[in-house]
DRENDO-1510 file (C-alpha; in Angstrom, 1 decimal, always signed):
<recs>
REC; n; res; u; v; w
REC; 1; GLY; +0.0; +0.0; +0.0 .
REC; 2; THR; +1.1; +3.6; -0.5 .
REC; 3; PHE; +0.6; +6.6; +1.8 .
REC; 4; LYS; +0.0; +9.1; -0.9 .
REC; 5; GLN; +0.0; +12.7; +0.2 .
REC; 6; THR; +2.2; +15.0; -1.7 .
REC; 7; ARG; +1.5; +17.8; +0.9 .
REC; 8; LYS; +3.3; +15.7; +3.5 .
REC; 9; CYS; +6.9; +17.0; +4.2 .
REC; 10; LEU; +9.8; +14.7; +3.4 .
REC; 11; SER; +10.8; +14.1; +7.1 .
REC; 12; GLU; +7.3; +12.9; +8.0 .
REC; 13; ALA; +7.0; +10.8; +4.9 .
REC; 14; VAL; +10.4; +9.1; +5.5 .
REC; 15; GLU; +9.4; +8.4; +9.1 .
REC; 16; ALA; +6.1; +6.8; +7.9 .
REC; 17; PHE; +8.0; +4.8; +5.3 .
REC; 18; ILE; +10.5; +3.4; +7.9 .
REC; 19; SER; +7.7; +2.4; +10.2 .
REC; 20; ALA; +5.8; +0.8; +7.4 .
REC; 21; MET; +8.9; -1.3; +6.3 .
REC; 22; GLU; +9.8; -2.3; +9.9 .
REC; 23; GLY; +9.7; -6.1; +9.9 .
REC; 24; ILE; +10.2; -6.3; +6.2 .
REC; 25; TYR; +13.7; -4.8; +6.3 .
REC; 26; SER; +16.3; -6.2; +8.7 .
REC; 27; PRO; +16.7; -4.5; +12.1 .
REC; 28; THR; +20.1; -3.2; +10.9 .
REC; 29; THR; +18.6; -1.6; +7.8 .
REC; 30; THR; +15.8; +0.0; +9.9 .
REC; 31; ARG; +18.3; +1.3; +12.5 .
REC; 32; GLY; +20.5; +2.8; +9.7 .
REC; 33; ASP; +17.5; +4.4; +8.0 .
REC; 34; ARG; +16.4; +6.0; +11.3 .
REC; 35; LYS; +19.9; +7.4; +11.9 .
REC; 36; ALA; +20.0; +8.7; +8.3 .
REC; 37; LEU; +16.6; +10.5; +8.8 .
REC; 38; LYS; +17.7; +12.0; +12.1 .
REC; 39; CYS; +21.2; +13.1; +11.1 .
REC; 40; HIS; +20.9; +13.9; +7.3 .
REC; 41; ILE; +17.3; +14.7; +6.5 .
REC; 42; GLU; +15.5; +16.3; +9.5 .
REC; 43; GLY; +18.2; +18.9; +10.2 .
REC; 44; ASP; +18.4; +19.9; +6.6 .
REC; 45; ARG; +16.3; +22.1; +4.4 .
REC; 46; ILE; +15.3; +19.1; +2.3 .
REC; 47; GLY; +13.4; +17.5; +5.3 .
REC; 48; GLY; +10.9; +20.4; +5.4 .
REC; 49; LEU; +10.0; +20.3; +1.7 .
REC; 50; THR; +6.7; +18.8; +0.6 .
REC; 51; LEU; +7.1; +15.7; -1.5 .
REC; 52; ASP; +6.2; +17.4; -4.8 .
REC; 53; LYS; +9.1; +19.9; -4.2 .
REC; 54; VAL; +11.8; +17.2; -3.9 .
REC; 55; THR; +13.3; +17.8; -7.3 .
REC; 56; GLN; +16.5; +16.8; -8.9 .
REC; 57; ARG; +18.0; +20.2; -8.2 .
REC; 58; GLU; +17.0; +20.0; -4.5 .
REC; 59; LEU; +18.6; +16.6; -4.2 .
REC; 60; GLN; +21.8; +17.7; -6.0 .
REC; 61; GLU; +22.1; +20.8; -3.7 .
REC; 62; TRP; +21.4; +18.5; -0.7 .
REC; 63; VAL; +24.3; +16.3; -1.7 .
REC; 64; ALA; +26.6; +19.3; -2.0 .
REC; 65; ARG; +25.6; +20.4; +1.6 .
REC; 66; GLU; +26.2; +16.9; +2.9 .
REC; 67; VAL; +29.7; +16.8; +1.4 .
REC; 68; LYS; +30.5; +20.2; +3.0 .
REC; 69; ARG; +29.3; +18.8; +6.3 .
REC; 70; GLY; +31.8; +16.0; +5.9 .
REC; 71; ALA; +29.3; +13.1; +5.4 .
REC; 72; GLY; +30.8; +10.0; +3.8 .
REC; 73; ASN; +30.0; +8.9; +0.3 .
REC; 74; LYS; +28.3; +5.7; +1.5 .
REC; 75; THR; +26.2; +7.6; +4.0 .
REC; 76; ILE; +25.1; +10.1; +1.3 .
REC; 77; LYS; +24.2; +7.3; -1.2 .
REC; 78; ASN; +22.3; +5.3; +1.5 .
REC; 79; THR; +20.3; +8.4; +2.6 .
REC; 80; HIS; +19.6; +9.3; -1.1 .
REC; 81; SER; +18.2; +5.8; -1.6 .
REC; 82; LEU; +16.0; +6.2; +1.5 .
REC; 83; ILE; +14.6; +9.4; +0.0 .
REC; 84; THR; +13.9; +7.9; -3.4 .
REC; 85; ARG; +12.3; +4.8; -1.9 .
REC; 86; THR; +10.0; +7.0; +0.2 .
REC; 87; LEU; +9.0; +9.0; -2.9 .
REC; 88; LYS; +8.2; +5.8; -4.8 .
REC; 89; ALA; +6.1; +4.5; -1.8 .
REC; 90; ASN; +4.1; +7.8; -2.2 .
REC; 91; ASP; +3.6; +7.2; -6.0 .
REC; 92; ILE; +6.3; +9.6; -7.1 .
REC; 93; TYR; +8.2; +7.8; -9.8 .
REC; 94; THR; +10.7; +10.4; -10.9 .
REC; 95; VAL; +14.0; +9.0; -12.1 .
REC; 96; PHE; +16.8; +10.9; -10.5 .
REC; 97; HIS; +20.3; +11.2; -11.9 .
REC; 98; THR; +22.0; +12.7; -8.9 .
REC; 99; ARG; +25.8; +13.0; -9.0 .
REC; 100; PHE; +27.8; +11.8; -6.0 .
REC; 101; PRO; +31.3; +12.8; -5.0 .
REC; 102; GLN; +34.2; +10.6; -6.2 .
REC; 103; PRO; +35.0; +8.1; -3.4 .
REC; 104; LYS; +38.5; +8.4; -2.0 .
REC; 105; PRO; +40.5; +5.2; -2.6 .
REC; 106; PHE; +41.1; +3.4; +0.7 .
REC; 107; GLU; +44.7; +2.4; +1.4 .
REC; 108; PRO; +45.2; +0.2; +4.4 .
REC; 109; TYR; +48.4; +0.7; +6.3 .
REC; 110; MET; +50.5; -2.5; +6.6 .
REC; 111; PRO; +52.3; -2.6; +9.9 .
REC; 112; THR; +55.8; -4.0; +10.0 .
REC; 113; GLU; +56.7; -7.0; +12.2 .
REC; 114; ASP; +58.4; -4.7; +14.6 .
REC; 115; GLU; +55.4; -2.5; +14.8 .
REC; 116; MET; +53.2; -5.5; +15.4 .
REC; 117; LYS; +55.5; -6.5; +18.3 .
REC; 118; ILE; +55.0; -3.0; +19.9 .
REC; 119; VAL; +51.2; -3.3; +19.5 .
REC; 120; ILE; +51.0; -6.8; +21.0 .
REC; 121; SER; +53.3; -6.1; +23.9 .
REC; 122; TYR; +51.3; -2.8; +24.7 .
REC; 123; LEU; +48.0; -4.7; +24.6 .
REC; 124; ARG; +49.3; -7.6; +26.7 .
REC; 125; GLU; +50.3; -5.1; +29.5 .
REC; 126; ASN; +47.2; -2.8; +29.2 .
REC; 127; ASP; +44.2; -4.6; +27.7 .
REC; 128; LEU; +44.1; -8.4; +27.9 .
REC; 129; ASN; +40.8; -8.7; +26.0 .
REC; 130; LEU; +42.1; -6.7; +23.1 .
REC; 131; PHE; +45.4; -8.6; +23.2 .
REC; 132; LEU; +43.5; -11.9; +22.9 .
REC; 133; ALA; +41.3; -10.6; +20.2 .
REC; 134; ALA; +44.2; -9.3; +18.1 .
REC; 135; VAL; +46.3; -12.5; +18.5 .
REC; 136; LEU; +43.3; -14.8; +17.7 .
REC; 137; SER; +42.1; -12.9; +14.7 .
REC; 138; SER; +45.6; -12.4; +13.2 .
REC; 139; CYS; +46.3; -16.1; +13.6 .
REC; 140; GLY; +43.0; -17.2; +12.2 .
REC; 141; THR; +41.6; -14.4; +10.0 .
REC; 142; MET; +38.4; -14.2; +12.0 .
REC; 143; ARG; +35.8; -11.4; +11.9 .
REC; 144; ARG; +35.4; -9.3; +15.0 .
REC; 145; GLY; +32.0; -10.9; +15.7 .
REC; 146; GLU; +33.5; -14.4; +15.5 .
REC; 147; VAL; +36.4; -13.5; +17.9 .
REC; 148; CYS; +33.9; -12.1; +20.4 .
REC; 149; ALA; +31.8; -15.4; +20.3 .
REC; 150; LEU; +34.8; -17.8; +20.5 .
REC; 151; GLU; +34.8; -19.9; +23.6 .
REC; 152; VAL; +37.7; -21.8; +25.4 .
REC; 153; GLU; +35.9; -25.0; +24.5 .
REC; 154; ASP; +36.0; -24.2; +20.8 .
REC; 155; ILE; +39.8; -24.5; +20.8 .
REC; 156; LYS; +41.5; -27.9; +20.7 .
REC; 157; ASP; +45.0; -29.1; +19.6 .
REC; 158; GLY; +45.9; -25.8; +18.0 .
REC; 159; TYR; +42.8; -25.3; +15.9 .
REC; 160; ALA; +39.6; -23.3; +16.6 .
REC; 161; SER; +36.1; -24.3; +15.5 .
REC; 162; ILE; +34.3; -21.2; +14.2 .
REC; 163; ASN; +30.6; -21.9; +14.4 .
REC; 164; LYS; +29.0; -18.7; +15.9 .
REC; 165; ALA; +29.3; -15.0; +15.9 .
REC; 166; MET; +28.3; -12.0; +18.0 .
REC; 167; LYS; +25.9; -9.6; +16.4 .
REC; 168; LYS; +23.4; -6.9; +17.3 .
REC; 169; ALA; +19.8; -7.8; +17.9 .
REC; 170; ALA; +16.8; -5.7; +17.0 .
REC; 171; ASP; +16.7; -4.0; +20.4 .
REC; 172; GLY; +20.4; -3.0; +20.1 .
REC; 173; SER; +21.7; -5.7; +22.5 .
REC; 174; TRP; +24.5; -8.0; +21.5 .
REC; 175; ILE; +23.7; -11.7; +21.1 .
REC; 176; VAL; +25.7; -14.7; +20.0 .
REC; 177; SER; +24.1; -16.7; +17.2 .
REC; 178; THR; +25.1; -18.7; +14.1 .
REC; 179; THR; +27.8; -17.4; +11.7 .
REC; 180; LYS; +27.0; -14.9; +8.9 .
REC; 181; ASN; +26.5; -17.7; +6.4 .
REC; 182; ILE; +27.0; -21.4; +6.3 .
REC; 183; SER; +30.4; -21.2; +4.5 .
REC; 184; SER; +31.7; -19.2; +7.5 .
REC; 185; VAL; +31.5; -22.4; +9.6 .
REC; 186; ARG; +35.1; -23.7; +9.5 .
REC; 187; LEU; +38.2; -24.8; +11.3 .
REC; 188; VAL; +41.1; -22.4; +11.8 .
REC; 189; HIS; +44.3; -24.4; +12.1 .
REC; 190; THR; +46.8; -21.9; +13.3 .
REC; 191; ILE; +46.1; -21.1; +17.0 .
REC; 192; PRO; +49.4; -21.0; +18.9 .
REC; 193; GLU; +49.6; -23.1; +22.1 .
REC; 194; TRP; +51.2; -20.3; +24.2 .
REC; 195; ILE; +48.0; -18.1; +23.9 .
REC; 196; LYS; +46.1; -20.6; +26.1 .
REC; 197; ALA; +48.0; -19.4; +29.2 .
REC; 198; TYR; +46.0; -16.1; +28.8 .
REC; 199; PHE; +42.5; -17.8; +28.5 .
REC; 200; PRO; +39.9; -17.7; +31.2 .
REC; 201; PRO; +39.0; -21.1; +32.7 .
REC; 202; SER; +36.0; -21.6; +30.4 .
REC; 203; GLY; +33.4; -19.7; +28.3 .
REC; 204; ARG; +33.9; -16.7; +26.0 .
REC; 205; ILE; +37.6; -15.8; +25.6 .
REC; 206; VAL; +37.2; -12.1; +24.7 .
REC; 207; GLN; +34.8; -10.2; +27.0 .
REC; 208; TYR; +34.1; -7.4; +24.5 .
REC; 209; ASN; +31.5; -6.9; +21.8 .
REC; 210; PRO; +32.6; -6.0; +18.2 .
REC; 211; ALA; +31.9; -2.3; +18.7 .
REC; 212; GLN; +34.0; -2.2; +21.9 .
REC; 213; ILE; +36.9; -3.9; +20.0 .
REC; 214; THR; +36.8; -1.0; +17.4 .
REC; 215; THR; +36.6; +1.7; +20.1 .
REC; 216; TYR; +39.3; +0.3; +22.3 .
REC; 217; TRP; +41.5; -0.5; +19.4 .
REC; 218; LYS; +41.4; +3.2; +18.2 .
REC; 219; ARG; +42.2; +4.3; +21.8 .
REC; 220; ALA; +45.1; +1.9; +22.1 .
REC; 221; MET; +46.5; +2.9; +18.7 .
REC; 222; GLU; +46.5; +6.6; +19.8 .
REC; 223; LYS; +48.7; +5.8; +22.8 .
REC; 224; ILE; +51.5; +3.9; +20.9 .
REC; 225; ASP; +53.9; +5.1; +18.4 .
REC; 226; VAL; +52.6; +3.1; +15.4 .
REC; 227; PRO; +50.7; +4.5; +12.4 .
REC; 228; TYR; +47.0; +3.8; +12.8 .
REC; 229; PHE; +45.6; +0.7; +11.0 .
REC; 230; ARG; +42.1; -0.8; +11.4 .
REC; 231; PHE; +41.6; -3.8; +13.6 .
REC; 232; GLN; +40.4; -5.9; +10.7 .
REC; 233; ASP; +43.4; -5.0; +8.6 .
</recs>
């Protein structure tokens, strides 16, 4: 069904669209859409326009303002998609040819072996959970969610059985459930024996959730003399 009403302003229409699609879209998509509405539509001139006034020119000018505000390319594109999906749901089938800024190429920094030693020894002294997360994921190319869900019981004879991951539930809490897809269930054969000395007696090895890993990693990297690189790199 549609909620046709061109006199409705864009902010209201997007809010109604998000609510209507709740349960159809994944909780992550819905959360992302709500954030986009709050941060990139409601506070901008475009949010106050009635639907019939959301033209190509208005959208292009909105993109320019977002770029000036420092919004990322992906954020702008996702919000633009939310606006056009809302218009379609209200029977406005205009085809837009909005131009987006050129994405900056991402170049991950590759730490040297000596730099990795600095990182690992700093973490071992200052943040045991992050130390364990870094060693396990670098030995076994695991995602953050997989490292957070890994239990002492999953590791035997130098290999880890990856069969679950920690992710966000609809209410924003962190839960442990099955891995992202069935091909993610695997054995990782490269877990060093010495790391076991740092494990808790049983249960989850790393007591953080994936968001905390990212936050604490950034914080740790600021304190040591090594060029910043992302945890997953």
